[in-house]
N, C-alpha and C positions, 0 to 999 in steps of 0.2 A: 134394916134390911137394904142391901145395895143391889141395884140393877146392873146386870152384866151387859156390856156393850160389845158387840161383835163387828169386825170388819167385813167387808164384802168377801164372800166365799167361806166365812167362818161360822161356827156355832152349830147347834143341833138343827136338824131339818124341821121345818114348820110347814104345816099343811095350808095351802092357799087355793082359792078357786080361780080358775083360769078359763076363759072362753076363747076359742080359736075357730077360724073357719074350718069346716070339715076337711077340705082339701089339704090345708096346712097340717092338720093333725095326722092325716093319713100319710103325708109325705114324711113326717117325723117318724111315725111308726115304721114305715118302710126302710128308712135310713138307719134309725137307731134301735129299733125293736121296741116292743111293748114294755119290757122291763127297764129299759134305759131312757124312757120318755122324759122323766123328770130331770135326769142328769143332763140330757140334751138341752132342755129349756133353761136350766140353771146356768150352763156354760154359755149359752147364747145371751142371756141377760147380763152375765158378768162381762162378756166382751163388749156389749153395748154400753154398760156403765163405764167401763174403762175407756172406751173411745170418747164418751162424753167428758170424762175427767180431763183427758188430753186436750180435747177441743177447748174446754174452759181455760185450761192453762195457757194454750196458745193465744186465745182471745185476750186474756189478761196481759200476756207478754206484749202483744201487738198494741194494746191500748197504752202501754207504758213506753215501748221502745220503737214502735212503728211496724210496718208490714213485714211478714216473714215469707221468704221465697218458698216455692213448692219443694225445692231441693232441701231446704232447711226443715220444712214440715216432715218430709220423709225421714230425714235423719233423726228428728225428734221422736218420731214414732218408733224408729229402730232402737234408739237409746232407751226409751220408755219400756219397750218390750224386753230388752236385755236386762234392765234393772229388775223388773218384776219377775222375769224368769229365774234370775239368780236368787231372788228372795223366795221363790216358790209360792208367790201369793196368787197371781191370776194367770190364766192362759193368755197366749199372745193375742194382741188386739188386731193385728194385721190380717 
C-alpha cells in the first residue's frame, strides 16, 4: 500500500485543531463569514508558506552569490508570483 503525497494546497481537507485569540477569530468571521473561515485560514497559511519558501531560496542564493538588492528581491517576488499564478498552484504571496 503506497502513501499519497500532496503538495501545498492539494489533497482532501483534513480536520485540525486551531487556537486563535478571540479578537482574531472575530475579525476573520467579520471579514470572511462563518462559512468561509477555514478557507480564509488555509489561504493565509499557504501565503505564509510560500513567502517562507521564497525567503529560503533568497537566503540560499545570497549564501552562494552574495547580497541581493531590495529591487532584485521585489523582482524575485514578482517572478515567483507570476510563475505560480500561471501554474495555478498558490495564491499570490505579495
